[in-house]
Biopython code that builds the backbone (N, CA, C, O; Angstrom):
import numpy as np
from Bio.PDB.StructureBuilder import StructureBuilder

atoms = [
    (1, "GLY", "N", (-32.659, 59.886, -11.463)),
    (1, "GLY", "CA", (-34.092, 59.820, -11.579)),
    (1, "GLY", "C", (-34.560, 59.210, -12.890)),
    (1, "GLY", "O", (-35.604, 58.558, -12.935)),
    (2, "LYS", "N", (-33.792, 59.418, -13.962)),
    (2, "LYS", "CA", (-34.219, 58.915, -15.275)),
    (2, "LYS", "C", (-34.261, 57.383, -15.298)),
    (2, "LYS", "O", (-35.144, 56.794, -15.922)),
    (3, "ASP", "N", (-33.308, 56.740, -14.618)),
    (3, "ASP", "CA", (-33.287, 55.274, -14.597)),
    (3, "ASP", "C", (-34.514, 54.706, -13.895)),
    (3, "ASP", "O", (-35.081, 53.711, -14.345)),
    (4, "ILE", "N", (-34.921, 55.327, -12.807)),
    (4, "ILE", "CA", (-36.083, 54.826, -12.069)),
    (4, "ILE", "C", (-37.358, 55.013, -12.891)),
    (4, "ILE", "O", (-38.284, 54.208, -12.793)),
    (5, "VAL", "N", (-37.407, 56.067, -13.698)),
    (5, "VAL", "CA", (-38.562, 56.295, -14.576)),
    (5, "VAL", "C", (-38.650, 55.164, -15.603)),
    (5, "VAL", "O", (-39.728, 54.615, -15.830)),
    (6, "GLN", "N", (-37.528, 54.818, -16.220)),
    (6, "GLN", "CA", (-37.515, 53.727, -17.201)),
    (6, "GLN", "C", (-37.865, 52.393, -16.547)),
    (6, "GLN", "O", (-38.580, 51.572, -17.121)),
    (7, "PHE", "N", (-37.345, 52.194, -15.334)),
    (7, "PHE", "CA", (-37.650, 50.965, -14.598)),
    (7, "PHE", "C", (-39.152, 50.867, -14.325)),
    (7, "PHE", "O", (-39.750, 49.805, -14.501)),
    (8, "ALA", "N", (-39.750, 51.964, -13.900)),
    (8, "ALA", "CA", (-41.190, 51.976, -13.614)),
    (8, "ALA", "C", (-42.005, 51.663, -14.868)),
    (8, "ALA", "O", (-43.000, 50.941, -14.798)),
    (9, "LYS", "N", (-41.589, 52.203, -16.010)),
    (9, "LYS", "CA", (-42.293, 51.916, -17.262)),
    (9, "LYS", "C", (-42.204, 50.430, -17.596)),
    (9, "LYS", "O", (-43.183, 49.820, -18.025)),
    (10, "ALA", "N", (-41.021, 49.855, -17.396)),
    (10, "ALA", "CA", (-40.838, 48.429, -17.679)),
    (10, "ALA", "C", (-41.703, 47.572, -16.756)),
    (10, "ALA", "O", (-42.310, 46.599, -17.204)),
    (11, "VAL", "N", (-41.763, 47.925, -15.478)),
    (11, "VAL", "CA", (-42.595, 47.174, -14.528)),
    (11, "VAL", "C", (-44.068, 47.288, -14.910)),
    (11, "VAL", "O", (-44.796, 46.296, -14.879)),
    (12, "GLU", "N", (-44.506, 48.485, -15.268)),
    (12, "GLU", "CA", (-45.910, 48.695, -15.647)),
    (12, "GLU", "C", (-46.293, 47.802, -16.826)),
    (12, "GLU", "O", (-47.373, 47.212, -16.839)),
    (13, "ILE", "N", (-45.412, 47.708, -17.806)),
    (13, "ILE", "CA", (-45.695, 46.926, -19.010)),
    (13, "ILE", "C", (-45.579, 45.425, -18.751)),
    (13, "ILE", "O", (-46.435, 44.649, -19.175)),
    (14, "SER", "N", (-44.516, 45.021, -18.053)),
    (14, "SER", "CA", (-44.251, 43.589, -17.895)),
    (14, "SER", "C", (-45.075, 42.922, -16.800)),
    (14, "SER", "O", (-45.377, 41.732, -16.892)),
    (15, "SER", "N", (-45.441, 43.676, -15.766)),
    (15, "SER", "CA", (-46.177, 43.044, -14.669)),
    (15, "SER", "C", (-47.033, 44.048, -13.905)),
    (15, "SER", "O", (-46.592, 44.602, -12.898)),
    (16, "PRO", "N", (-48.253, 44.283, -14.377)),
    (16, "PRO", "CA", (-49.150, 45.193, -13.662)),
    (16, "PRO", "C", (-49.379, 44.793, -12.204)),
    (16, "PRO", "O", (-49.625, 45.655, -11.361)),
    (17, "SER", "N", (-49.302, 43.499, -11.899)),
    (17, "SER", "CA", (-49.508, 43.084, -10.506)),
    (17, "SER", "C", (-48.356, 43.557, -9.616)),
    (17, "SER", "O", (-48.581, 43.919, -8.461)),
    (18, "ILE", "N", (-47.144, 43.559, -10.132)),
    (18, "ILE", "CA", (-46.003, 44.081, -9.369)),
    (18, "ILE", "C", (-46.102, 45.595, -9.284)),
    (18, "ILE", "O", (-45.784, 46.175, -8.246)),
    (19, "ASP", "N", (-46.533, 46.241, -10.349)),
    (19, "ASP", "CA", (-46.722, 47.697, -10.360)),
    (19, "ASP", "C", (-47.597, 48.128, -9.181)),
    (19, "ASP", "O", (-47.387, 49.190, -8.595)),
    (20, "LYS", "N", (-48.584, 47.288, -8.843)),
    (20, "LYS", "CA", (-49.515, 47.610, -7.751)),
    (20, "LYS", "C", (-48.944, 47.314, -6.364)),
    (20, "LYS", "O", (-49.603, 47.570, -5.356)),
    (21, "LYS", "N", (-47.715, 46.773, -6.307)),
    (21, "LYS", "CA", (-47.102, 46.445, -5.014)),
    (21, "LYS", "C", (-45.976, 47.402, -4.636)),
    (21, "LYS", "O", (-45.432, 47.311, -3.535)),
    (22, "VAL", "N", (-45.624, 48.308, -5.528)),
    (22, "VAL", "CA", (-44.515, 49.228, -5.268)),
    (22, "VAL", "C", (-45.076, 50.636, -5.083)),
    (22, "VAL", "O", (-45.831, 51.129, -5.921)),
    (23, "CYS", "N", (-44.706, 51.263, -3.999)),
    (23, "CYS", "CA", (-45.098, 52.642, -3.643)),
    (23, "CYS", "C", (-46.564, 52.784, -3.253)),
    (23, "CYS", "O", (-47.068, 53.904, -3.175)),
    (24, "THR", "N", (-47.249, 51.693, -3.010)),
    (24, "THR", "CA", (-48.680, 51.775, -2.713)),
    (24, "THR", "C", (-49.001, 51.628, -1.233)),
    (24, "THR", "O", (-50.171, 51.623, -0.849)),
    (25, "GLY", "N", (-47.978, 51.508, -0.406)),
    (25, "GLY", "CA", (-48.203, 51.223, 1.007)),
    (25, "GLY", "C", (-48.065, 52.413, 1.937)),
    (25, "GLY", "O", (-48.130, 53.571, 1.524)),
    (26, "THR", "N", (-47.872, 52.091, 3.198)),
    (26, "THR", "CA", (-47.852, 53.100, 4.263)),
    (26, "THR", "C", (-46.542, 53.127, 5.048)),
    (26, "THR", "O", (-46.354, 54.000, 5.894)),
    (27, "HIS", "N", (-45.642, 52.194, 4.784)),
    (27, "HIS", "CA", (-44.459, 52.031, 5.634)),
    (27, "HIS", "C", (-43.502, 53.216, 5.630)),
    (27, "HIS", "O", (-42.643, 53.303, 6.508)),
    (28, "SER", "N", (-43.621, 54.127, 4.677)),
    (28, "SER", "CA", (-42.712, 55.275, 4.621)),
    (28, "SER", "C", (-43.427, 56.604, 4.835)),
    (28, "SER", "O", (-42.899, 57.661, 4.489)),
    (29, "LYS", "N", (-44.609, 56.551, 5.398)),
    (29, "LYS", "CA", (-45.370, 57.783, 5.635)),
    (29, "LYS", "C", (-44.578, 58.695, 6.573)),
    (29, "LYS", "O", (-44.197, 58.284, 7.669)),
    (30, "ASN", "N", (-44.334, 59.927, 6.140)),
    (30, "ASN", "CA", (-43.634, 60.883, 6.998)),
    (30, "ASN", "C", (-44.333, 62.236, 6.968)),
    (30, "ASN", "O", (-43.703, 63.294, 6.935)),
    (31, "SER", "N", (-45.645, 62.159, 6.980)),
    (31, "SER", "CA", (-46.489, 63.345, 6.993)),
    (31, "SER", "C", (-47.366, 63.292, 8.233)),
    (31, "SER", "O", (-47.709, 62.215, 8.719)),
    (32, "ASP", "N", (-47.724, 64.458, 8.736)),
    (32, "ASP", "CA", (-48.617, 64.481, 9.892)),
    (32, "ASP", "C", (-50.081, 64.404, 9.476)),
    (32, "ASP", "O", (-50.973, 64.417, 10.324)),
    (33, "GLY", "N", (-50.325, 64.324, 8.180)),
    (33, "GLY", "CA", (-51.692, 64.281, 7.684)),
    (33, "GLY", "C", (-52.135, 62.879, 7.319)),
    (33, "GLY", "O", (-51.646, 61.888, 7.861)),
    (34, "SER", "N", (-53.068, 62.820, 6.391)),
    (34, "SER", "CA", (-53.621, 61.554, 5.918)),
    (34, "SER", "C", (-53.548, 61.510, 4.401)),
    (34, "SER", "O", (-54.582, 61.576, 3.735)),
    (35, "PRO", "N", (-52.331, 61.398, 3.832)),
    (35, "PRO", "CA", (-52.190, 61.446, 2.380)),
    (35, "PRO", "C", (-52.927, 60.310, 1.671)),
    (35, "PRO", "O", (-52.771, 59.138, 2.015)),
    (36, "THR", "N", (-53.721, 60.677, 0.690)),
    (36, "THR", "CA", (-54.443, 59.701, -0.118)),
    (36, "THR", "C", (-54.067, 59.807, -1.591)),
    (36, "THR", "O", (-54.586, 59.058, -2.419)),
    (37, "ALA", "N", (-53.163, 60.736, -1.924)),
    (37, "ALA", "CA", (-52.769, 60.956, -3.315)),
    (37, "ALA", "C", (-51.300, 61.357, -3.375)),
    (37, "ALA", "O", (-50.727, 61.856, -2.406)),
    (38, "PHE", "N", (-50.712, 61.122, -4.545)),
    (38, "PHE", "CA", (-49.344, 61.559, -4.800)),
    (38, "PHE", "C", (-49.377, 62.895, -5.525)),
    (38, "PHE", "O", (-50.251, 63.136, -6.357)),
    (39, "MET", "N", (-48.422, 63.766, -5.206)),
    (39, "MET", "CA", (-48.328, 65.075, -5.835)),
    (39, "MET", "C", (-46.872, 65.524, -5.760)),
    (39, "MET", "O", (-46.182, 65.244, -4.779)),
    (40, "ASP", "N", (-46.403, 66.222, -6.798)),
    (40, "ASP", "CA", (-45.002, 66.643, -6.807)),
    (40, "ASP", "C", (-44.697, 67.706, -5.754)),
    (40, "ASP", "O", (-43.618, 67.695, -5.161)),
    (41, "GLU", "N", (-45.620, 68.610, -5.518)),
    (41, "GLU", "CA", (-45.478, 69.662, -4.503)),
    (41, "GLU", "C", (-46.742, 69.638, -3.646)),
    (41, "GLU", "O", (-47.667, 70.409, -3.900)),
    (42, "PRO", "N", (-46.798, 68.776, -2.646)),
    (42, "PRO", "CA", (-48.017, 68.620, -1.849)),
    (42, "PRO", "C", (-48.471, 69.938, -1.231)),
    (42, "PRO", "O", (-47.729, 70.569, -0.479)),
    (43, "SER", "N", (-49.682, 70.342, -1.549)),
    (43, "SER", "CA", (-50.202, 71.630, -1.075)),
    (43, "SER", "C", (-51.058, 71.484, 0.176)),
    (43, "SER", "O", (-51.504, 72.476, 0.754)),
    (44, "SER", "N", (-51.282, 70.246, 0.588)),
    (44, "SER", "CA", (-52.029, 70.001, 1.820)),
    (44, "SER", "C", (-51.586, 68.656, 2.375)),
    (44, "SER", "O", (-50.838, 67.922, 1.730)),
    (45, "ASN", "N", (-52.051, 68.344, 3.567)),
    (45, "ASN", "CA", (-51.640, 67.075, 4.165)),
    (45, "ASN", "C", (-52.402, 65.874, 3.604)),
    (45, "ASN", "O", (-52.273, 64.765, 4.123)),
    (46, "SER", "N", (-53.194, 66.084, 2.548)),
    (46, "SER", "CA", (-53.880, 64.965, 1.904)),
    (46, "SER", "C", (-53.096, 64.438, 0.702)),
    (46, "SER", "O", (-53.559, 63.530, 0.012)),
    (47, "ALA", "N", (-51.907, 65.005, 0.445)),
    (47, "ALA", "CA", (-51.068, 64.561, -0.667)),
    (47, "ALA", "C", (-49.624, 64.430, -0.190)),
    (47, "ALA", "O", (-49.220, 65.032, 0.806)),
    (48, "THR", "N", (-48.862, 63.630, -0.926)),
    (48, "THR", "CA", (-47.456, 63.419, -0.588)),
    (48, "THR", "C", (-46.651, 63.132, -1.845)),
    (48, "THR", "O", (-47.199, 62.693, -2.856)),
    (49, "GLY", "N", (-45.370, 63.378, -1.779)),
    (49, "GLY", "CA", (-44.449, 62.986, -2.832)),
    (49, "GLY", "C", (-43.673, 61.746, -2.446)),
    (49, "GLY", "O", (-42.730, 61.359, -3.135)),
    (50, "GLN", "N", (-44.064, 61.122, -1.347)),
    (50, "GLN", "CA", (-43.332, 59.996, -0.771)),
    (50, "GLN", "C", (-43.878, 58.647, -1.227)),
    (50, "GLN", "O", (-45.058, 58.353, -1.039)),
    (51, "CYS", "N", (-43.020, 57.834, -1.826)),
    (51, "CYS", "CA", (-43.359, 56.452, -2.173)),
    (51, "CYS", "C", (-43.748, 55.709, -0.908)),
    (51, "CYS", "O", (-43.061, 55.808, 0.109)),
    (52, "SER", "N", (-44.837, 54.970, -0.963)),
    (52, "SER", "CA", (-45.373, 54.235, 0.191)),
    (52, "SER", "C", (-45.567, 55.141, 1.397)),
    (52, "SER", "O", (-45.344, 54.744, 2.541)),
    (53, "GLY", "N", (-45.987, 56.368, 1.111)),
    (53, "GLY", "CA", (-46.253, 57.334, 2.165)),
    (53, "GLY", "C", (-47.725, 57.672, 2.280)),
    (53, "GLY", "O", (-48.087, 58.736, 2.782)),
    (54, "LEU", "N", (-48.571, 56.770, 1.819)),
    (54, "LEU", "CA", (-50.012, 57.009, 1.855)),
    (54, "LEU", "C", (-50.594, 56.640, 3.217)),
    (54, "LEU", "O", (-49.958, 55.941, 4.006)),
    (55, "ASN", "N", (-51.784, 57.106, 3.477)),
    (55, "ASN", "CA", (-52.439, 56.851, 4.756)),
    (55, "ASN", "C", (-52.912, 55.405, 4.895)),
    (55, "ASN", "O", (-53.011, 54.885, 6.007)),
    (56, "SER", "N", (-53.204, 54.756, 3.766)),
    (56, "SER", "CA", (-53.603, 53.348, 3.775)),
    (56, "SER", "C", (-53.087, 52.691, 2.499)),
    (56, "SER", "O", (-52.800, 53.376, 1.517)),
    (57, "ASP", "N", (-52.971, 51.368, 2.514)),
    (57, "ASP", "CA", (-52.527, 50.651, 1.324)),
    (57, "ASP", "C", (-53.473, 50.966, 0.174)),
    (57, "ASP", "O", (-54.692, 50.859, 0.311)),
    (58, "THR", "N", (-52.894, 51.359, -0.971)),
    (58, "THR", "CA", (-53.707, 51.826, -2.092)),
    (58, "THR", "C", (-53.175, 51.260, -3.410)),
    (58, "THR", "O", (-52.503, 51.977, -4.151)),
    (59, "PRO", "N", (-53.461, 49.987, -3.721)),
    (59, "PRO", "CA", (-52.992, 49.401, -4.975)),
    (59, "PRO", "C", (-53.518, 50.116, -6.222)),
    (59, "PRO", "O", (-52.970, 49.942, -7.311)),
    (60, "SER", "N", (-54.569, 50.913, -6.072)),
    (60, "SER", "CA", (-55.109, 51.651, -7.217)),
    (60, "SER", "C", (-54.214, 52.834, -7.605)),
    (60, "SER", "O", (-54.469, 53.498, -8.610)),
    (61, "LYS", "N", (-53.172, 53.100, -6.814)),
    (61, "LYS", "CA", (-52.201, 54.148, -7.139)),
    (61, "LYS", "C", (-50.824, 53.484, -7.267)),
    (61, "LYS", "O", (-49.973, 53.638, -6.391)),
    (62, "PRO", "N", (-50.611, 52.742, -8.370)),
    (62, "PRO", "CA", (-49.405, 51.934, -8.516)),
    (62, "PRO", "C", (-48.130, 52.754, -8.737)),
    (62, "PRO", "O", (-48.163, 53.978, -8.859)),
    (63, "PHE", "N", (-47.025, 52.040, -8.784)),
    (63, "PHE", "CA", (-45.696, 52.610, -8.998)),
    (63, "PHE", "C", (-45.679, 53.545, -10.199)),
    (63, "PHE", "O", (-45.159, 54.657, -10.111)),
    (64, "SER", "N", (-46.244, 53.101, -11.323)),
    (64, "SER", "CA", (-46.251, 53.927, -12.535)),
    (64, "SER", "C", (-46.999, 55.237, -12.309)),
    (64, "SER", "O", (-46.594, 56.280, -12.820)),
    (65, "SER", "N", (-48.076, 55.187, -11.555)),
    (65, "SER", "CA", (-48.846, 56.391, -11.223)),
    (65, "SER", "C", (-48.043, 57.302, -10.300)),
    (65, "SER", "O", (-48.042, 58.521, -10.477)),
    (66, "PHE", "N", (-47.363, 56.720, -9.319)),
    (66, "PHE", "CA", (-46.501, 57.484, -8.420)),
    (66, "PHE", "C", (-45.455, 58.251, -9.225)),
    (66, "PHE", "O", (-45.277, 59.454, -9.033)),
    (67, "VAL", "N", (-44.762, 57.551, -10.131)),
    (67, "VAL", "CA", (-43.694, 58.157, -10.932)),
    (67, "VAL", "C", (-44.218, 59.357, -11.726)),
    (67, "VAL", "O", (-43.562, 60.396, -11.785)),
    (68, "ALA", "N", (-45.391, 59.216, -12.334)),
    (68, "ALA", "CA", (-45.977, 60.313, -13.110)),
    (68, "ALA", "C", (-46.453, 61.445, -12.205)),
    (68, "ALA", "O", (-46.213, 62.616, -12.502)),
    (69, "SER", "N", (-47.120, 61.113, -11.116)),
    (69, "SER", "CA", (-47.724, 62.127, -10.244)),
    (69, "SER", "C", (-46.707, 63.008, -9.538)),
    (69, "SER", "O", (-46.944, 64.200, -9.346)),
    (70, "VAL", "N", (-45.573, 62.427, -9.149)),
    (70, "VAL", "CA", (-44.576, 63.223, -8.422)),
    (70, "VAL", "C", (-43.509, 63.788, -9.359)),
    (70, "VAL", "O", (-42.541, 64.409, -8.920)),
    (71, "LYS", "N", (-43.705, 63.559, -10.658)),
    (71, "LYS", "CA", (-42.879, 64.134, -11.720)),
    (71, "LYS", "C", (-41.409, 63.728, -11.642)),
    (71, "LYS", "O", (-40.514, 64.565, -11.758)),
    (72, "LEU", "N", (-41.177, 62.436, -11.443)),
    (72, "LEU", "CA", (-39.801, 61.944, -11.449)),
    (72, "LEU", "C", (-39.128, 62.205, -12.785)),
    (72, "LEU", "O", (-37.925, 62.466, -12.832)),
    (73, "VAL", "N", (-39.891, 62.138, -13.877)),
    (73, "VAL", "CA", (-39.320, 62.363, -15.204)),
    (73, "VAL", "C", (-38.737, 63.776, -15.321)),
    (73, "VAL", "O", (-37.839, 64.013, -16.128)),
    (74, "GLU", "N", (-39.244, 64.702, -14.523)),
    (74, "GLU", "CA", (-38.735, 66.079, -14.516)),
    (74, "GLU", "C", (-37.644, 66.272, -13.467)),
    (74, "GLU", "O", (-37.188, 67.391, -13.236)),
    (75, "GLY", "N", (-37.235, 65.188, -12.842)),
    (75, "GLY", "CA", (-36.175, 65.269, -11.849)),
    (75, "GLY", "C", (-36.634, 65.667, -10.459)),
    (75, "GLY", "O", (-35.810, 65.976, -9.598)),
    (76, "LYS", "N", (-37.932, 65.663, -10.231)),
    (76, "LYS", "CA", (-38.460, 66.030, -8.912)),
    (76, "LYS", "C", (-38.626, 64.789, -8.035)),
    (76, "LYS", "O", (-38.830, 63.683, -8.536)),
    (77, "ASN", "N", (-38.535, 64.990, -6.730)),
    (77, "ASN", "CA", (-38.855, 63.964, -5.731)),
    (77, "ASN", "C", (-37.994, 62.706, -5.790)),
    (77, "ASN", "O", (-38.416, 61.647, -5.325)),
    (78, "TRP", "N", (-36.799, 62.810, -6.352)),
    (78, "TRP", "CA", (-35.893, 61.661, -6.345)),
    (78, "TRP", "C", (-34.487, 62.131, -6.055)),
    (78, "TRP", "O", (-34.005, 63.052, -6.714)),
    (79, "PRO", "N", (-33.827, 61.543, -5.113)),
    (79, "PRO", "CA", (-34.205, 60.400, -4.289)),
    (79, "PRO", "C", (-35.011, 60.784, -3.040)),
    (79, "PRO", "O", (-35.498, 59.920, -2.311)),
    (80, "THR", "N", (-35.139, 62.096, -2.809)),
    (80, "THR", "CA", (-35.851, 62.583, -1.620)),
    (80, "THR", "C", (-37.176, 63.204, -2.031)),
    (80, "THR", "O", (-37.242, 63.954, -3.004)),
    (81, "ALA", "N", (-38.227, 62.891, -1.289)),
    (81, "ALA", "CA", (-39.578, 63.376, -1.596)),
    (81, "ALA", "C", (-39.834, 64.753, -1.009)),
    (81, "ALA", "O", (-39.146, 65.202, -0.092)),
    (82, "ARG", "N", (-40.843, 65.409, -1.563)),
    (82, "ARG", "CA", (-41.429, 66.601, -0.950)),
    (82, "ARG", "C", (-42.689, 66.115, -0.238)),
    (82, "ARG", "O", (-43.483, 65.362, -0.802)),
    (83, "VAL", "N", (-42.857, 66.550, 0.991)),
    (83, "VAL", "CA", (-44.021, 66.151, 1.779)),
    (83, "VAL", "C", (-44.669, 67.386, 2.385)),
    (83, "VAL", "O", (-44.070, 68.461, 2.415)),
    (84, "HIS", "N", (-45.874, 67.229, 2.859)),
    (84, "HIS", "CA", (-46.567, 68.307, 3.575)),
    (84, "HIS", "C", (-46.604, 67.893, 5.026)),
    (84, "HIS", "O", (-47.232, 66.897, 5.384)),
    (85, "ASN", "N", (-45.935, 68.657, 5.856)),
    (85, "ASN", "CA", (-45.819, 68.297, 7.262)),
    (85, "ASN", "C", (-45.728, 69.573, 8.090)),
    (85, "ASN", "O", (-45.039, 70.518, 7.705)),
    (86, "GLY", "N", (-46.406, 69.602, 9.201)),
    (86, "GLY", "CA", (-46.359, 70.777, 10.056)),
    (86, "GLY", "C", (-46.926, 72.022, 9.405)),
    (86, "GLY", "O", (-46.517, 73.137, 9.727)),
    (87, "GLY", "N", (-47.874, 71.836, 8.481)),
    (87, "GLY", "CA", (-48.534, 72.971, 7.848)),
    (87, "GLY", "C", (-47.824, 73.548, 6.639)),
    (87, "GLY", "O", (-48.261, 74.566, 6.102)),
    (88, "SER", "N", (-46.734, 72.921, 6.193)),
    (88, "SER", "CA", (-46.038, 73.448, 5.016)),
    (88, "SER", "C", (-45.346, 72.329, 4.240)),
    (88, "SER", "O", (-45.167, 71.218, 4.737)),
    (89, "LYS", "N", (-44.959, 72.666, 2.988)),
    (89, "LYS", "CA", (-44.207, 71.732, 2.154)),
    (89, "LYS", "C", (-42.768, 71.718, 2.635)),
    (89, "LYS", "O", (-42.209, 72.760, 2.976)),
    (90, "LYS", "N", (-42.172, 70.541, 2.661)),
    (90, "LYS", "CA", (-40.762, 70.451, 3.029)),
    (90, "LYS", "C", (-40.159, 69.178, 2.480)),
    (90, "LYS", "O", (-40.864, 68.284, 2.011)),
    (91, "GLU", "N", (-38.843, 69.111, 2.547)),
    (91, "GLU", "CA", (-38.144, 67.900, 2.140)),
    (91, "GLU", "C", (-38.486, 66.780, 3.113)),
    (91, "GLU", "O", (-38.581, 67.001, 4.321)),
    (92, "GLY", "N", (-38.667, 65.598, 2.586)),
    (92, "GLY", "CA", (-38.910, 64.439, 3.434)),
    (92, "GLY", "C", (-37.603, 63.871, 3.951)),
    (92, "GLY", "O", (-36.579, 64.555, 3.959)),
    (93, "VAL", "N", (-37.638, 62.644, 4.375)),
    (93, "VAL", "CA", (-36.456, 61.947, 4.868)),
    (93, "VAL", "C", (-35.429, 61.858, 3.733)),
    (93, "VAL", "O", (-35.790, 61.487, 2.616)),
    (94, "PRO", "N", (-34.154, 62.192, 3.995)),
    (94, "PRO", "CA", (-33.139, 62.088, 2.934)),
    (94, "PRO", "C", (-33.137, 60.699, 2.292)),
    (94, "PRO", "O", (-33.108, 59.679, 2.982)),
    (95, "ASN", "N", (-33.168, 60.684, 0.968)),
    (95, "ASN", "CA", (-33.203, 59.445, 0.176)),
    (95, "ASN", "C", (-34.430, 58.582, 0.468)),
    (95, "ASN", "O", (-34.420, 57.380, 0.203)),
    (96, "GLY", "N", (-35.478, 59.186, 1.008)),
    (96, "GLY", "CA", (-36.671, 58.445, 1.403)),
    (96, "GLY", "C", (-37.349, 57.702, 0.270)),
    (96, "GLY", "O", (-37.786, 56.566, 0.456)),
    (97, "ASN", "N", (-37.449, 58.317, -0.904)),
    (97, "ASN", "CA", (-38.100, 57.622, -2.016)),
    (97, "ASN", "C", (-37.243, 56.460, -2.505)),
    (97, "ASN", "O", (-37.768, 55.388, -2.806)),
    (98, "ALA", "N", (-35.945, 56.661, -2.587)),
    (98, "ALA", "CA", (-35.062, 55.578, -3.018)),
    (98, "ALA", "C", (-35.151, 54.401, -2.042)),
    (98, "ALA", "O", (-35.214, 53.246, -2.464)),
    (99, "LYS", "N", (-35.156, 54.693, -0.756)),
    (99, "LYS", "CA", (-35.239, 53.635, 0.257)),
    (99, "LYS", "C", (-36.598, 52.933, 0.221)),
    (99, "LYS", "O", (-36.670, 51.716, 0.393)),
    (100, "ALA", "N", (-37.670, 53.688, 0.000)),
    (100, "ALA", "CA", (-39.013, 53.091, -0.038)),
    (100, "ALA", "C", (-39.175, 52.169, -1.243)),
    (100, "ALA", "O", (-39.731, 51.078, -1.116)),
    (101, "VAL", "N", (-38.693, 52.601, -2.415)),
    (101, "VAL", "CA", (-38.769, 51.739, -3.603)),
    (101, "VAL", "C", (-37.959, 50.469, -3.352)),
    (101, "VAL", "O", (-38.429, 49.364, -3.621)),
    (102, "ALA", "N", (-36.751, 50.631, -2.840)),
    (102, "ALA", "CA", (-35.909, 49.464, -2.559)),
    (102, "ALA", "C", (-36.599, 48.516, -1.578)),
    (102, "ALA", "O", (-36.580, 47.300, -1.770)),
    (103, "GLY", "N", (-37.201, 49.065, -0.541)),
    (103, "GLY", "CA", (-37.898, 48.235, 0.442)),
    (103, "GLY", "C", (-39.059, 47.478, -0.162)),
    (103, "GLY", "O", (-39.269, 46.302, 0.135)),
    (104, "ASP", "N", (-39.817, 48.159, -1.016)),
    (104, "ASP", "CA", (-40.951, 47.492, -1.661)),
    (104, "ASP", "C", (-40.476, 46.373, -2.589)),
    (104, "ASP", "O", (-41.127, 45.333, -2.688)),
    (105, "LEU", "N", (-39.352, 46.579, -3.265)),
    (105, "LEU", "CA", (-38.821, 45.539, -4.145)),
    (105, "LEU", "C", (-38.304, 44.350, -3.341)),
    (105, "LEU", "O", (-38.482, 43.202, -3.749)),
    (106, "VAL", "N", (-37.672, 44.609, -2.215)),
    (106, "VAL", "CA", (-37.189, 43.530, -1.347)),
    (106, "VAL", "C", (-38.356, 42.686, -0.844)),
    (106, "VAL", "O", (-38.216, 41.477, -0.660)),
    (107, "ASP", "N", (-39.503, 43.316, -0.621)),
    (107, "ASP", "CA", (-40.675, 42.606, -0.104)),
    (107, "ASP", "C", (-41.387, 41.739, -1.143)),
    (107, "ASP", "O", (-42.284, 40.974, -0.787)),
    (108, "LEU", "N", (-41.010, 41.842, -2.410)),
    (108, "LEU", "CA", (-41.618, 40.997, -3.437)),
    (108, "LEU", "C", (-41.224, 39.542, -3.199)),
    (108, "LEU", "O", (-40.191, 39.261, -2.593)),
    (109, "ASN", "N", (-42.056, 38.622, -3.681)),
    (109, "ASN", "CA", (-41.687, 37.211, -3.548)),
    (109, "ASN", "C", (-40.618, 36.852, -4.585)),
    (109, "ASN", "O", (-40.299, 37.654, -5.463)),
    (110, "ARG", "N", (-40.076, 35.652, -4.474)),
    (110, "ARG", "CA", (-38.951, 35.251, -5.321)),
    (110, "ARG", "C", (-39.295, 35.328, -6.807)),
    (110, "ARG", "O", (-38.486, 35.813, -7.598)),
    (111, "ASP", "N", (-40.464, 34.865, -7.194)),
    (111, "ASP", "CA", (-40.865, 34.899, -8.601)),
    (111, "ASP", "C", (-40.991, 36.334, -9.105)),
    (111, "ASP", "O", (-40.579, 36.644, -10.223)),
    (112, "GLU", "N", (-41.558, 37.201, -8.280)),
    (112, "GLU", "CA", (-41.708, 38.607, -8.670)),
    (112, "GLU", "C", (-40.344, 39.280, -8.805)),
    (112, "GLU", "O", (-40.136, 40.085, -9.712)),
    (113, "LYS", "N", (-39.429, 38.956, -7.918)),
    (113, "LYS", "CA", (-38.068, 39.514, -8.008)),
    (113, "LYS", "C", (-37.399, 39.086, -9.304)),
    (113, "LYS", "O", (-36.678, 39.869, -9.922)),
    (114, "THR", "N", (-37.636, 37.846, -9.718)),
    (114, "THR", "CA", (-37.074, 37.358, -10.975)),
    (114, "THR", "C", (-37.624, 38.161, -12.147)),
    (114, "THR", "O", (-36.884, 38.476, -13.080)),
    (115, "ILE", "N", (-38.891, 38.491, -12.113)),
    (115, "ILE", "CA", (-39.516, 39.272, -13.188)),
    (115, "ILE", "C", (-38.902, 40.661, -13.276)),
    (115, "ILE", "O", (-38.603, 41.128, -14.375)),
    (116, "VAL", "N", (-38.706, 41.335, -12.140)),
    (116, "VAL", "CA", (-38.180, 42.707, -12.195)),
    (116, "VAL", "C", (-36.676, 42.753, -12.419)),
    (116, "VAL", "O", (-36.131, 43.793, -12.790)),
    (117, "ALA", "N", (-36.004, 41.624, -12.192)),
    (117, "ALA", "CA", (-34.551, 41.585, -12.427)),
    (117, "ALA", "C", (-34.311, 41.529, -13.900)),
    (117, "ALA", "O", (-33.161, 41.489, -14.338)),
]
sb = StructureBuilder()
sb.init_structure("model")
sb.init_model(0)
sb.init_chain("A")
sb.init_seg("    ")
for serial, (resi, resn, name, xyz) in enumerate(atoms, 1):
    if name == "N":
        sb.init_residue(resn, " ", resi, " ")
    sb.init_atom(name, np.array(xyz, "f"), 0.0, 1.0, " ", f" {name:<3s}", serial, name[0])
structure = sb.get_structure()
């Protein structure tokens, strides 16, 4: 988890536009609710610990915000997220956050990939 935290800080500083493309989507949503915010221990179906697990694309909640909100620096939610599903908090898809970050990075264009490499 510590490496991903450092990576997120580097992305935030070097390319805010890329920061807004990682973990801001919907492709990894695994909640029965409508998550609009990130949280380390989601207490309702309006929050999630899942990268790209939001109800709609939300560039205003970038990768750096995700990392802080789900407390990756404290070792939480990596590589597997905590989600609110079926009326309670539970573990998300195994390695779901790691897979979602990787997927978002793969989706970057060639120039953006060069920047994060």
